[in-house]
Structure formats: structure tokens, C-alpha cells
All heavy atoms as TSV, in Angstrom:
chain	resi	resn	atom	element	x	y	z
A	1	MET	N	N	57.093	182.137	73.369
A	1	MET	CA	C	58.174	183.072	73.574
A	1	MET	C	C	59.099	182.494	74.640
A	1	MET	O	O	58.925	181.890	75.526
A	1	MET	CB	C	57.551	184.356	74.307
A	1	MET	CG	C	58.519	185.361	74.635
A	1	MET	SD	S	57.881	186.928	75.364
A	1	MET	CE	C	57.577	187.801	73.832
A	2	THR	N	N	60.539	182.573	74.282
A	2	THR	CA	C	61.600	181.966	75.062
A	2	THR	C	C	61.895	182.942	76.172
A	2	THR	O	O	61.565	184.152	76.161
A	2	THR	CB	C	62.837	181.715	74.220
A	2	THR	OG1	O	63.290	182.942	73.805
A	2	THR	CG2	C	62.524	180.760	73.008
A	3	LEU	N	N	62.680	182.445	77.145
A	3	LEU	CA	C	63.109	183.336	78.280
A	3	LEU	C	C	63.981	184.520	77.656
A	3	LEU	O	O	63.964	185.544	78.200
A	3	LEU	CB	C	63.875	182.502	79.286
A	3	LEU	CG	C	62.958	181.579	80.227
A	3	LEU	CD1	C	63.817	180.773	81.183
A	3	LEU	CD2	C	62.023	182.484	80.939
A	4	SER	N	N	64.884	184.111	76.704
A	4	SER	CA	C	65.725	185.093	76.112
A	4	SER	C	C	64.966	186.257	75.402
A	4	SER	O	O	65.193	187.375	75.526
A	4	SER	CB	C	66.572	184.476	75.008
A	4	SER	OG	O	67.552	183.573	75.721
A	5	GLU	N	N	63.856	185.848	74.772
A	5	GLU	CA	C	63.008	186.789	74.001
A	5	GLU	C	C	62.200	187.715	75.216
A	5	GLU	O	O	62.130	188.867	74.944
A	5	GLU	CB	C	61.942	186.171	73.171
A	5	GLU	CG	C	62.628	185.502	71.999
A	5	GLU	CD	C	61.560	184.575	71.230
A	5	GLU	OE1	O	60.672	184.121	71.713
A	5	GLU	OE2	O	61.863	184.331	70.049
A	6	LEU	N	N	61.842	187.007	76.073
A	6	LEU	CA	C	61.246	187.760	77.316
A	6	LEU	C	C	62.155	188.763	77.987
A	6	LEU	O	O	61.801	189.881	78.251
A	6	LEU	CB	C	60.530	186.777	78.368
A	6	LEU	CG	C	59.626	187.301	79.369
A	6	LEU	CD1	C	58.385	188.100	78.681
A	6	LEU	CD2	C	59.179	186.179	80.262
A	7	ALA	N	N	63.335	188.279	78.141
A	7	ALA	CA	C	64.387	189.157	78.775
A	7	ALA	C	C	64.596	190.363	77.840
A	7	ALA	O	O	64.711	191.434	78.459
A	7	ALA	CB	C	65.675	188.207	79.014
A	8	GLU	N	N	64.646	190.128	76.536
A	8	GLU	CA	C	64.921	191.239	75.683
A	8	GLU	C	C	63.694	192.224	75.654
A	8	GLU	O	O	63.979	193.474	75.740
A	8	GLU	CB	C	65.085	190.615	74.218
A	8	GLU	CG	C	65.505	191.847	73.201
A	8	GLU	CD	C	65.729	191.171	71.887
A	8	GLU	OE1	O	66.138	189.976	71.860
A	8	GLU	OE2	O	65.378	191.892	70.807
A	9	SER	N	N	62.634	191.705	75.806
A	9	SER	CA	C	61.211	192.602	75.894
A	9	SER	C	C	61.358	193.401	77.221
A	9	SER	O	O	61.066	194.626	77.059
A	9	SER	CB	C	60.163	191.703	75.808
A	9	SER	OG	O	58.896	192.396	75.899
A	10	TYR	N	N	61.737	192.722	78.258
A	10	TYR	CA	C	61.860	193.508	79.547
A	10	TYR	C	C	62.911	194.528	79.414
A	10	TYR	O	O	62.762	195.626	79.931
A	10	TYR	CB	C	62.213	192.651	80.791
A	10	TYR	CG	C	60.839	192.171	81.351
A	10	TYR	CD1	C	60.264	190.830	80.976
A	10	TYR	CD2	C	60.291	192.854	82.389
A	10	TYR	CE1	C	59.155	190.455	81.608
A	10	TYR	CE2	C	59.032	192.501	83.085
A	10	TYR	CZ	C	58.561	191.197	82.627
A	10	TYR	OH	O	57.444	190.725	83.288
A	11	GLN	N	N	64.057	194.340	78.798
A	11	GLN	CA	C	65.113	195.227	78.710
A	11	GLN	C	C	64.659	196.500	77.734
A	11	GLN	O	O	64.998	197.652	78.002
A	11	GLN	CB	C	66.361	194.587	78.104
A	11	GLN	CG	C	67.583	195.441	78.301
A	11	GLN	CD	C	67.912	195.784	79.583
A	11	GLN	OE1	O	68.016	195.004	80.529
A	11	GLN	NE2	N	68.078	197.181	79.954
A	12	ASP	N	N	63.984	196.150	76.706
A	12	ASP	CA	C	63.350	197.066	75.790
A	12	ASP	C	C	62.581	198.093	76.603
A	12	ASP	O	O	62.623	199.361	76.412
A	12	ASP	CB	C	62.664	196.576	74.658
A	12	ASP	CG	C	63.567	195.819	73.614
A	12	ASP	OD1	O	64.786	196.131	73.671
A	12	ASP	OD2	O	63.026	195.061	72.764
A	13	SER	N	N	61.681	197.515	77.544
A	13	SER	CA	C	60.743	198.260	78.295
A	13	SER	C	C	61.492	199.195	79.263
A	13	SER	O	O	61.196	200.351	79.464
A	13	SER	CB	C	59.817	197.396	79.042
A	13	SER	OG	O	58.966	196.693	78.263
A	14	SER	N	N	62.567	198.676	79.782
A	14	SER	CA	C	63.461	199.426	80.727
A	14	SER	C	C	64.084	200.680	79.946
A	14	SER	O	O	64.096	201.693	80.496
A	14	SER	CB	C	64.634	198.521	81.201
A	14	SER	OG	O	65.500	199.323	82.001
A	15	THR	N	N	64.539	200.322	78.802
A	15	THR	CA	C	65.071	201.503	78.039
A	15	THR	C	C	64.129	202.590	77.565
A	15	THR	O	O	64.290	203.732	77.762
A	15	THR	CB	C	65.745	200.856	76.608
A	15	THR	OG1	O	66.720	199.916	76.983
A	15	THR	CG2	C	66.313	202.015	75.871
A	16	LEU	N	N	62.819	202.183	77.280
A	16	LEU	CA	C	61.737	203.134	77.008
A	16	LEU	C	C	61.446	203.945	78.259
A	16	LEU	O	O	61.319	205.238	78.136
A	16	LEU	CB	C	60.566	202.370	76.425
A	16	LEU	CG	C	60.633	201.797	75.064
A	16	LEU	CD1	C	59.393	200.817	74.808
A	16	LEU	CD2	C	60.791	202.858	74.112
A	17	CYS	N	N	61.477	203.354	79.377
A	17	CYS	CA	C	61.081	204.058	80.683
A	17	CYS	C	C	62.147	204.998	80.906
A	17	CYS	O	O	61.853	206.140	81.272
A	17	CYS	CB	C	61.042	203.026	81.867
A	17	CYS	SG	S	59.535	202.009	81.793
A	18	ARG	N	N	63.446	204.651	80.801
A	18	ARG	CA	C	64.521	205.497	81.071
A	18	ARG	C	C	64.583	206.692	80.101
A	18	ARG	O	O	64.673	207.798	80.534
A	18	ARG	CB	C	65.790	204.796	80.959
A	18	ARG	CG	C	67.013	205.537	81.551
A	18	ARG	CD	C	68.278	204.585	81.686
A	18	ARG	NE	N	67.977	203.332	82.361
A	18	ARG	CZ	C	67.921	203.145	83.650
A	18	ARG	NH1	N	68.139	204.194	84.390
A	18	ARG	NH2	N	67.662	201.974	84.224
A	19	ARG	N	N	64.317	206.502	78.803
A	19	ARG	CA	C	64.193	207.564	77.781
A	19	ARG	C	C	63.117	208.599	78.154
A	19	ARG	O	O	63.261	209.695	78.037
A	19	ARG	CB	C	64.103	207.101	76.356
A	19	ARG	CG	C	65.207	206.300	75.813
A	19	ARG	CD	C	65.038	205.721	74.500
A	19	ARG	NE	N	66.189	205.158	73.966
A	19	ARG	CZ	C	66.047	204.316	73.019
A	19	ARG	NH1	N	65.098	203.980	72.359
A	19	ARG	NH2	N	67.284	203.720	72.559
A	20	ARG	N	N	61.991	207.936	78.499
A	20	ARG	CA	C	60.852	208.854	78.917
A	20	ARG	C	C	61.181	209.768	80.140
A	20	ARG	O	O	60.794	210.920	80.071
A	20	ARG	CB	C	59.511	208.020	79.103
A	20	ARG	CG	C	58.284	208.871	79.425
A	20	ARG	CD	C	57.949	209.668	78.185
A	20	ARG	NE	N	56.759	210.396	78.571
A	20	ARG	CZ	C	56.512	211.726	78.228
A	20	ARG	NH1	N	57.309	212.289	77.339
A	20	ARG	NH2	N	55.393	212.296	78.603
A	21	ALA	N	N	61.676	209.129	81.010
A	21	ALA	CA	C	62.091	209.831	82.238
A	21	ALA	C	C	63.127	210.911	81.970
A	21	ALA	O	O	63.000	212.074	82.402
A	21	ALA	CB	C	62.752	208.881	83.352
A	22	GLU	N	N	64.081	210.557	81.086
A	22	GLU	CA	C	65.021	211.600	80.713
A	22	GLU	C	C	64.385	212.790	79.868
A	22	GLU	O	O	64.733	214.004	80.125
A	22	GLU	CB	C	66.167	211.008	79.848
A	22	GLU	CG	C	67.050	210.141	80.555
A	22	GLU	CD	C	67.908	209.183	79.765
A	22	GLU	OE1	O	67.748	209.186	78.546
A	22	GLU	OE2	O	68.845	208.504	80.377
A	23	ALA	N	N	63.442	212.483	79.073
A	23	ALA	CA	C	62.753	213.498	78.291
A	23	ALA	C	C	61.905	214.370	79.305
A	23	ALA	O	O	61.886	215.637	79.088
A	23	ALA	CB	C	61.737	212.819	77.355
A	24	LEU	N	N	61.264	213.730	80.322
A	24	LEU	CA	C	60.483	214.556	81.311
A	24	LEU	C	C	61.456	215.516	82.093
A	24	LEU	O	O	61.013	216.594	82.468
A	24	LEU	CB	C	59.646	213.624	82.070
A	24	LEU	CG	C	58.424	212.948	81.489
A	24	LEU	CD1	C	57.786	211.994	82.409
A	24	LEU	CD2	C	57.442	214.003	80.888
A	25	GLU	N	N	62.505	214.893	82.435
A	25	GLU	CA	C	63.628	215.724	83.269
A	25	GLU	C	C	63.973	216.921	82.546
A	25	GLU	O	O	64.032	218.011	83.220
A	25	GLU	CB	C	64.851	214.884	83.483
A	25	GLU	CG	C	64.735	213.996	84.813
A	25	GLU	CD	C	66.189	213.319	84.993
A	25	GLU	OE1	O	66.750	212.899	83.997
A	25	GLU	OE2	O	66.473	213.231	86.174
A	26	LYS	N	N	63.976	216.997	81.285
A	26	LYS	CA	C	64.446	218.132	80.619
A	26	LYS	C	C	63.292	219.185	80.576
A	26	LYS	O	O	63.586	220.312	80.569
A	26	LYS	CB	C	64.729	217.776	79.061
A	26	LYS	CG	C	65.885	216.944	78.917
A	26	LYS	CD	C	66.084	216.581	77.404
A	26	LYS	CE	C	67.359	215.677	77.209
A	26	LYS	NZ	N	67.530	215.299	76.018
A	27	GLN	N	N	62.016	218.739	80.836
A	27	GLN	CA	C	60.928	219.636	80.851
A	27	GLN	C	C	60.891	220.338	82.146
A	27	GLN	O	O	60.085	221.364	82.315
A	27	GLN	CB	C	59.710	218.926	80.500
A	27	GLN	CG	C	59.557	218.473	79.194
A	27	GLN	CD	C	58.310	217.724	78.839
A	27	GLN	OE1	O	57.387	217.648	79.622
A	27	GLN	NE2	N	58.178	217.010	77.712
A	28	ILE	N	N	61.414	219.761	83.318
A	28	ILE	CA	C	61.200	220.407	84.543
A	28	ILE	C	C	61.531	221.697	84.725
A	28	ILE	O	O	60.968	222.592	85.420
A	28	ILE	CB	C	61.968	219.461	85.651
A	28	ILE	CG1	C	61.268	218.070	85.805
A	28	ILE	CG2	C	62.074	220.004	87.021
A	28	ILE	CD1	C	61.964	217.044	86.603
A	29	GLY	N	N	62.742	222.184	84.117
A	29	GLY	CA	C	63.142	223.423	84.107
A	29	GLY	C	C	62.378	224.553	83.230
A	29	GLY	O	O	62.659	225.714	83.285
A	30	ASP	N	N	61.436	224.038	82.482
A	30	ASP	CA	C	60.627	224.953	81.761
A	30	ASP	C	C	59.876	225.895	82.420
A	30	ASP	O	O	59.014	225.507	83.320
A	30	ASP	CB	C	59.629	224.124	80.880
A	30	ASP	CG	C	58.945	224.790	79.749
A	30	ASP	OD1	O	58.896	226.103	79.803
A	30	ASP	OD2	O	58.596	224.159	78.694
A	31	PRO	N	N	60.095	227.251	82.223
A	31	PRO	CA	C	59.346	228.298	82.885
A	31	PRO	C	C	57.943	228.332	82.748
A	31	PRO	O	O	57.159	229.007	83.494
A	31	PRO	CB	C	60.040	229.537	82.520
A	31	PRO	CG	C	60.765	229.228	81.329
A	31	PRO	CD	C	60.986	227.821	81.226
A	32	ALA	N	N	57.474	227.716	81.660
A	32	ALA	CA	C	56.046	227.663	81.461
A	32	ALA	C	C	55.186	226.812	82.412
A	32	ALA	O	O	53.994	226.995	82.608
A	32	ALA	CB	C	55.766	227.105	79.992
A	33	PHE	N	N	55.969	225.880	83.190
A	33	PHE	CA	C	55.211	224.994	84.133
A	33	PHE	C	C	55.161	225.702	85.454
A	33	PHE	O	O	56.067	226.307	85.980
A	33	PHE	CB	C	55.972	223.724	84.312
A	33	PHE	CG	C	55.905	222.825	83.069
A	33	PHE	CD1	C	56.973	222.562	82.292
A	33	PHE	CD2	C	54.765	222.178	82.699
A	33	PHE	CE1	C	56.871	221.698	81.178
A	33	PHE	CE2	C	54.567	221.286	81.701
A	33	PHE	CZ	C	55.640	221.174	80.851
A	34	SER	N	N	54.133	225.444	86.161
A	34	SER	CA	C	53.977	225.890	87.516
A	34	SER	C	C	54.682	225.015	88.451
A	34	SER	O	O	55.148	223.924	88.145
A	34	SER	CB	C	52.445	225.835	87.947
A	34	SER	OG	O	51.975	224.563	88.040
A	35	GLU	N	N	54.869	225.393	89.689
A	35	GLU	CA	C	55.609	224.446	90.643
A	35	GLU	C	C	54.950	223.237	90.905
A	35	GLU	O	O	55.490	222.211	90.933
A	35	GLU	CB	C	55.770	225.355	91.970
A	35	GLU	CG	C	56.698	224.565	92.993
A	35	GLU	CD	C	58.041	224.508	92.412
A	35	GLU	OE1	O	58.604	225.181	91.633
A	35	GLU	OE2	O	58.619	223.364	92.660
A	36	THR	N	N	53.573	223.307	90.849
A	36	THR	CA	C	52.859	222.015	90.985
A	36	THR	C	C	53.080	221.108	89.888
A	36	THR	O	O	53.100	219.919	90.010
A	36	THR	CB	C	51.259	222.367	90.983
A	36	THR	OG1	O	51.112	223.276	92.179
A	36	THR	CG2	C	50.451	221.162	91.318
A	37	GLN	N	N	53.165	221.628	88.586
A	37	GLN	CA	C	53.396	220.820	87.432
A	37	GLN	C	C	54.634	220.235	87.528
A	37	GLN	O	O	54.967	219.073	87.213
A	37	GLN	CB	C	53.168	221.635	86.200
A	37	GLN	CG	C	51.749	221.893	86.009
A	37	GLN	CD	C	51.510	222.960	84.731
A	37	GLN	OE1	O	52.313	223.994	84.770
A	37	GLN	NE2	N	50.531	222.596	83.951
A	38	ARG	N	N	55.696	221.050	87.952
A	38	ARG	CA	C	57.220	220.610	88.127
A	38	ARG	C	C	57.145	219.425	89.150
A	38	ARG	O	O	57.908	218.479	88.978
A	38	ARG	CB	C	58.018	221.701	88.527
A	38	ARG	CG	C	58.432	222.603	87.431
A	38	ARG	CD	C	59.592	223.523	87.826
A	38	ARG	NE	N	59.501	224.716	86.955
A	38	ARG	CZ	C	58.939	225.840	87.223
A	38	ARG	NH1	N	58.333	226.038	88.352
A	38	ARG	NH2	N	59.037	226.718	86.187
A	39	LEU	N	N	56.417	219.577	90.217
A	39	LEU	CA	C	56.502	218.486	91.240
A	39	LEU	C	C	55.868	217.246	90.562
A	39	LEU	O	O	56.318	216.110	90.886
A	39	LEU	CB	C	55.671	218.919	92.479
A	39	LEU	CG	C	56.442	219.950	93.372
A	39	LEU	CD1	C	55.329	220.452	94.548
A	39	LEU	CD2	C	57.490	219.328	94.052
A	40	GLU	N	N	54.753	217.281	89.859
A	40	GLU	CA	C	54.236	216.212	89.131
A	40	GLU	C	C	55.196	215.527	88.214
A	40	GLU	O	O	55.243	214.336	88.186
A	40	GLU	CB	C	52.940	216.620	88.476
A	40	GLU	CG	C	52.257	215.492	87.786
A	40	GLU	CD	C	51.743	214.275	88.472
A	40	GLU	OE1	O	51.612	214.515	89.808
A	40	GLU	OE2	O	51.691	213.239	88.097
A	41	LEU	N	N	55.911	216.345	87.385
A	41	LEU	CA	C	56.848	215.807	86.660
A	41	LEU	C	C	57.973	215.128	87.322
A	41	LEU	O	O	58.405	213.988	86.933
A	41	LEU	CB	C	57.460	217.037	85.682
A	41	LEU	CG	C	56.803	217.493	84.587
A	41	LEU	CD1	C	57.435	218.753	84.016
A	41	LEU	CD2	C	56.544	216.462	83.563
A	42	ARG	N	N	58.451	215.687	88.422
A	42	ARG	CA	C	59.495	214.900	89.242
A	42	ARG	C	C	58.943	213.565	89.745
A	42	ARG	O	O	59.693	212.616	89.856
A	42	ARG	CB	C	59.921	215.916	90.396
A	42	ARG	CG	C	60.782	217.080	89.961
A	42	ARG	CD	C	61.270	217.741	91.309
A	42	ARG	NE	N	61.884	218.960	90.867
A	42	ARG	CZ	C	61.415	220.181	90.908
A	42	ARG	NH1	N	60.282	220.365	91.536
A	42	ARG	NH2	N	62.047	221.260	90.551
A	43	ARG	N	N	57.612	213.533	90.155
A	43	ARG	CA	C	57.044	212.392	90.674
A	43	ARG	C	C	57.170	211.318	89.609
A	43	ARG	O	O	57.533	210.136	89.685
A	43	ARG	CB	C	55.625	212.632	91.160
A	43	ARG	CG	C	55.058	211.359	91.834
A	43	ARG	CD	C	53.634	211.826	92.261
A	43	ARG	NE	N	52.728	211.699	91.178
A	43	ARG	CZ	C	52.165	210.629	90.521
A	43	ARG	NH1	N	52.524	209.487	91.094
A	43	ARG	NH2	N	51.300	210.761	89.610
A	44	ARG	N	N	56.627	211.801	88.457
A	44	ARG	CA	C	56.598	210.830	87.274
A	44	ARG	C	C	57.957	210.295	86.781
A	44	ARG	O	O	58.078	209.196	86.507
A	44	ARG	CB	C	55.959	211.500	86.013
A	44	ARG	CG	C	54.477	211.804	86.204
A	44	ARG	CD	C	53.773	212.499	85.191
A	44	ARG	NE	N	53.919	211.821	83.817
A	44	ARG	CZ	C	53.700	212.411	82.653
A	44	ARG	NH1	N	53.381	213.623	82.531
A	44	ARG	NH2	N	53.889	211.702	81.538
A	45	VAL	N	N	59.056	211.282	86.812
A	45	VAL	CA	C	60.429	210.837	86.578
A	45	VAL	C	C	60.875	209.707	87.644
A	45	VAL	O	O	61.372	208.809	87.135
A	45	VAL	CB	C	61.300	212.029	86.613
A	45	VAL	CG1	C	62.725	211.671	86.691
A	45	VAL	CG2	C	61.057	212.989	85.410
A	46	CYS	N	N	60.592	209.913	88.904
A	46	CYS	CA	C	61.057	208.962	89.870
A	46	CYS	C	C	60.308	207.681	89.619
A	46	CYS	O	O	61.045	206.592	89.687
A	46	CYS	CB	C	60.642	209.591	91.209
A	46	CYS	SG	S	61.778	210.761	91.882
A	47	ILE	N	N	58.991	207.708	89.355
A	47	ILE	CA	C	58.360	206.439	89.042
A	47	ILE	C	C	58.968	205.733	87.786
A	47	ILE	O	O	59.091	204.487	87.797
A	47	ILE	CB	C	56.794	206.696	88.900
A	47	ILE	CG1	C	56.156	207.115	90.304
A	47	ILE	CG2	C	56.019	205.519	88.247
A	47	ILE	CD1	C	54.769	207.645	90.093
A	48	LEU	N	N	59.184	206.488	86.762
A	48	LEU	CA	C	59.723	205.798	85.537
A	48	LEU	C	C	61.195	205.236	85.822
A	48	LEU	O	O	61.455	204.157	85.209
A	48	LEU	CB	C	59.734	206.892	84.444
A	48	LEU	CG	C	58.364	207.236	83.721
A	48	LEU	CD1	C	58.461	208.398	82.937
A	48	LEU	CD2	C	57.920	205.953	82.981
A	49	TYR	N	N	61.940	206.001	86.501
A	49	TYR	CA	C	63.303	205.432	86.795
A	49	TYR	C	C	63.050	204.207	87.702
A	49	TYR	O	O	63.856	203.200	87.563
A	49	TYR	CB	C	64.218	206.340	87.531
A	49	TYR	CG	C	64.802	207.332	86.554
A	49	TYR	CD1	C	64.800	208.715	86.761
A	49	TYR	CD2	C	65.623	206.835	85.460
A	49	TYR	CE1	C	65.424	209.628	85.899
A	49	TYR	CE2	C	66.223	207.831	84.514
A	49	TYR	CZ	C	66.146	209.095	84.829
A	49	TYR	OH	O	66.834	210.071	83.915
A	50	GLY	N	N	62.263	204.205	88.487
A	50	GLY	CA	C	62.054	202.889	89.435
A	50	GLY	C	C	61.521	201.780	88.496
A	50	GLY	O	O	62.032	200.642	88.643
A	51	MET	N	N	60.548	202.032	87.479
A	51	MET	CA	C	60.150	201.060	86.590
A	51	MET	C	C	61.208	200.520	85.808
A	51	MET	O	O	61.417	199.336	85.437
A	51	MET	CB	C	58.918	201.578	85.746
A	51	MET	CG	C	57.777	201.845	86.572
A	51	MET	SD	S	56.571	202.764	85.552
A	51	MET	CE	C	56.224	201.594	84.181
A	52	ALA	N	N	62.215	201.464	85.342
A	52	ALA	CA	C	63.387	201.055	84.478
A	52	ALA	C	C	64.316	200.187	85.317
A	52	ALA	O	O	64.780	199.173	84.708
A	52	ALA	CB	C	64.014	202.308	84.066
A	53	ARG	N	N	64.573	200.408	86.543
A	53	ARG	CA	C	65.396	199.633	87.314
A	53	ARG	C	C	64.780	198.222	87.643
A	53	ARG	O	O	65.428	197.264	87.411
A	53	ARG	CB	C	65.619	200.187	88.640
A	53	ARG	CG	C	66.687	201.265	88.797
A	53	ARG	CD	C	67.070	201.694	90.163
A	53	ARG	NE	N	65.763	202.036	90.977
A	53	ARG	CZ	C	65.320	203.335	91.004
A	53	ARG	NH1	N	65.899	204.327	90.362
A	53	ARG	NH2	N	64.287	203.600	91.784
A	54	GLU	N	N	63.516	198.124	87.897
A	54	GLU	CA	C	62.808	196.977	88.086
A	54	GLU	C	C	62.690	196.022	86.777
A	54	GLU	O	O	62.924	194.756	86.869
A	54	GLU	CB	C	61.407	197.117	88.602
A	54	GLU	CG	C	61.387	197.731	90.002
A	54	GLU	CD	C	59.906	198.096	90.391
A	54	GLU	OE1	O	58.990	197.719	89.727
A	54	GLU	OE2	O	59.844	198.704	91.378
A	55	THR	N	N	62.409	196.577	85.671
A	55	THR	CA	C	62.355	195.796	84.392
A	55	THR	C	C	63.752	195.455	84.085
A	55	THR	O	O	63.804	194.381	83.486
A	55	THR	CB	C	61.721	196.567	83.345
A	55	THR	OG1	O	62.205	197.836	83.087
A	55	THR	CG2	C	60.226	196.826	83.572
A	56	SER	N	N	64.797	196.150	84.242
A	56	SER	CA	C	66.095	195.779	84.003
A	56	SER	C	C	66.585	194.671	84.867
A	56	SER	O	O	67.235	193.667	84.457
A	56	SER	CB	C	67.037	196.919	84.122
A	56	SER	OG	O	68.352	196.624	83.815
A	57	ALA	N	N	66.128	194.629	86.076
A	57	ALA	CA	C	66.547	193.678	87.061
A	57	ALA	C	C	65.840	192.264	86.648
A	57	ALA	O	O	66.421	191.236	86.671
A	57	ALA	CB	C	66.133	193.911	88.453
A	58	ILE	N	N	64.514	192.419	86.288
A	58	ILE	CA	C	63.806	191.197	85.790
A	58	ILE	C	C	64.445	190.638	84.538
A	58	ILE	O	O	64.707	189.416	84.366
A	58	ILE	CB	C	62.369	191.561	85.508
A	58	ILE	CG1	C	61.720	191.877	86.751
A	58	ILE	CG2	C	61.702	190.449	84.773
A	58	ILE	CD1	C	60.272	192.496	86.628
A	59	ALA	N	N	64.821	191.546	83.578
A	59	ALA	CA	C	65.509	191.115	82.315
A	59	ALA	C	C	66.861	190.480	82.775
A	59	ALA	O	O	67.180	189.351	82.253
A	59	ALA	CB	C	65.925	192.186	81.619
A	60	ARG	N	N	67.645	190.914	83.671
A	60	ARG	CA	C	68.849	190.252	84.019
A	60	ARG	C	C	68.624	188.830	84.663
A	60	ARG	O	O	69.322	187.805	84.451
A	60	ARG	CB	C	69.594	191.156	85.095
A	60	ARG	CG	C	70.790	191.827	84.584
A	60	ARG	CD	C	71.641	192.334	85.739
A	60	ARG	NE	N	70.925	193.041	86.834
A	60	ARG	CZ	C	70.216	194.251	86.856
A	60	ARG	NH1	N	70.355	194.967	85.766
A	60	ARG	NH2	N	69.620	194.595	87.827
A	61	HIS	N	N	67.582	188.908	85.501
A	61	HIS	CA	C	67.300	187.607	86.130
A	61	HIS	C	C	66.790	186.524	85.131
A	61	HIS	O	O	67.162	185.298	85.185
A	61	HIS	CB	C	66.112	187.710	87.081
A	61	HIS	CG	C	65.551	186.435	87.787
A	61	HIS	ND1	N	66.349	185.858	88.722
A	61	HIS	CD2	C	64.528	185.803	87.561
A	61	HIS	CE1	C	65.671	184.742	89.114
A	61	HIS	NE2	N	64.617	184.659	88.360
A	62	LEU	N	N	66.024	186.840	84.114
A	62	LEU	CA	C	65.494	185.903	83.139
A	62	LEU	C	C	66.757	185.412	82.137
A	62	LEU	O	O	66.836	184.368	81.819
A	62	LEU	CB	C	64.479	186.725	82.222
A	62	LEU	CG	C	63.133	186.926	82.883
A	62	LEU	CD1	C	62.251	187.846	81.868
A	62	LEU	CD2	C	62.486	185.620	83.170
A	63	ARG	N	N	67.695	186.424	81.970
A	63	ARG	CA	C	68.821	186.009	81.202
A	63	ARG	C	C	69.709	184.887	81.837
A	63	ARG	O	O	70.303	184.086	81.227
A	63	ARG	CB	C	69.685	187.141	80.715
A	63	ARG	CG	C	69.160	187.992	79.637
A	63	ARG	CD	C	70.137	188.995	79.192
A	63	ARG	NE	N	70.644	189.994	80.233
A	63	ARG	CZ	C	70.009	191.083	80.287
A	63	ARG	NH1	N	68.920	191.555	79.591
A	63	ARG	NH2	N	70.354	192.012	81.151
A	64	THR	N	N	69.739	184.856	83.259
A	64	THR	CA	C	70.528	184.136	83.847
A	64	THR	C	C	69.862	182.980	84.553
A	64	THR	O	O	70.394	182.022	85.264
A	64	THR	CB	C	71.317	184.868	85.103
A	64	THR	OG1	O	70.441	185.502	85.942
A	64	THR	CG2	C	72.190	185.920	84.476
A	65	TYR	N	N	68.536	182.958	84.454
A	65	TYR	CA	C	67.668	182.009	85.163
A	65	TYR	C	C	67.988	180.533	84.745
A	65	TYR	O	O	68.248	179.652	85.687
A	65	TYR	CB	C	66.332	182.188	84.793
A	65	TYR	CG	C	65.190	181.173	85.407
A	65	TYR	CD1	C	64.879	181.229	86.646
A	65	TYR	CD2	C	64.681	180.180	84.513
A	65	TYR	CE1	C	63.985	180.285	87.301
A	65	TYR	CE2	C	63.803	179.391	85.071
A	65	TYR	CZ	C	63.525	179.287	86.519
A	65	TYR	OH	O	62.724	178.361	87.145
A	66	ARG	N	N	68.291	180.153	83.539
A	66	ARG	CA	C	68.584	178.879	83.071
A	66	ARG	C	C	69.887	178.355	83.548
A	66	ARG	O	O	70.086	177.252	83.944
A	66	ARG	CB	C	68.538	178.742	81.450
A	66	ARG	CG	C	67.150	179.121	80.860
A	66	ARG	CD	C	66.079	178.142	81.217
A	66	ARG	NE	N	66.398	176.957	80.227
A	66	ARG	CZ	C	65.607	175.953	80.251
A	66	ARG	NH1	N	64.488	175.893	81.013
A	66	ARG	NH2	N	65.845	174.960	79.393
A	67	ARG	N	N	70.795	179.318	83.536
A	67	ARG	CA	C	72.289	178.965	84.045
A	67	ARG	C	C	72.178	178.663	85.444
A	67	ARG	O	O	72.789	177.742	86.051
A	67	ARG	CB	C	73.203	180.114	83.803
A	67	ARG	CG	C	73.590	180.096	82.354
A	67	ARG	CD	C	74.705	181.251	82.077
A	67	ARG	NE	N	73.873	182.308	81.516
A	67	ARG	CZ	C	74.030	183.524	81.502
A	67	ARG	NH1	N	75.186	184.008	82.273
A	67	ARG	NH2	N	73.431	184.486	80.821
A	68	GLU	N	N	71.388	179.456	86.311
A	68	GLU	CA	C	71.274	179.168	87.707
A	68	GLU	C	C	70.593	177.887	88.043
A	68	GLU	O	O	71.017	177.171	88.975
A	68	GLU	CB	C	70.481	180.311	88.473
A	68	GLU	CG	C	71.197	181.741	88.488
A	68	GLU	CD	C	70.330	182.744	88.918
A	68	GLU	OE1	O	69.159	182.498	89.218
A	68	GLU	OE2	O	70.810	183.892	88.933
A	69	GLU	N	N	69.703	177.567	87.208
A	69	GLU	CA	C	68.915	176.390	87.393
A	69	GLU	C	C	69.732	175.065	87.217
A	69	GLU	O	O	69.583	174.096	87.767
A	69	GLU	CB	C	67.713	176.408	86.356
A	69	GLU	CG	C	66.787	175.279	86.547
A	69	GLU	CD	C	65.669	175.363	85.416
A	69	GLU	OE1	O	65.891	174.926	84.258
A	69	GLU	OE2	O	64.513	175.832	85.759
A	70	ARG	N	N	70.612	175.163	86.325
A	70	ARG	CA	C	71.657	174.066	85.969
A	70	ARG	C	C	72.719	173.848	86.826
A	70	ARG	O	O	73.304	172.788	86.979
A	70	ARG	CB	C	72.133	174.213	84.477
A	70	ARG	CG	C	71.157	174.010	83.540
A	70	ARG	CD	C	71.636	174.269	82.141
A	70	ARG	NE	N	70.525	174.363	81.268
A	70	ARG	CZ	C	70.746	174.961	80.014
A	70	ARG	NH1	N	71.811	175.386	79.628
A	70	ARG	NH2	N	69.639	174.992	79.136
A	71	GLU	N	N	73.104	174.972	87.515
A	71	GLU	CA	C	74.324	174.920	88.483
A	71	GLU	C	C	73.900	174.029	89.772
A	71	GLU	O	O	72.815	174.152	90.219
A	71	GLU	CB	C	74.810	176.357	88.947
A	71	GLU	CG	C	75.305	176.998	87.713
A	71	GLU	CD	C	75.734	178.409	88.121
A	71	GLU	OE1	O	75.782	178.772	89.374
A	71	GLU	OE2	O	76.111	179.229	87.264
A	72	PRO	N	N	74.849	173.158	90.158
A	72	PRO	CA	C	74.631	172.326	91.374
A	72	PRO	C	C	74.518	173.118	92.652
A	72	PRO	O	O	74.939	174.205	92.876
A	72	PRO	CB	C	75.695	171.292	91.334
A	72	PRO	CG	C	76.791	171.866	90.529
A	72	PRO	CD	C	76.126	172.954	89.640
């Protein structure tokens, strides 16, 4: 696997985390959930957004790694 392929894989993971977080956010307002369940959903959403940010940052780093390595 090349660095470009690895970067793409990390970006795909970031996208999946963000989509899952957005789907869970929509459920937070559902009256069928108790306040405890809503708090748990909010916690999961925060974790997923954090994971999305981290994997996106890693993807960016991997995409630029070779260029940084070659620059004097």
C-alpha cells in the first residue's frame, strides 16, 4: 500500500465517522429517547467528530509527507 492509498483510506474513515456522527445527531431530538440516552448519543457524537478530525489530519499529513521530506 502506498502513502497515497493509505491517505485515501484515512480520509474515507474520516468521512464515515462524520456521516455516523451526523446520523446520531439527528436522533438526539427523538422523544423516544430518555435524557440518559440523549447524553450517551451526544457523547458518541463528540467522540466520532474527534475521530473524524484526527483521521482527516492524518490523511493530510500522509498526502504531504513525501513533499515535506524532499524540501530542503
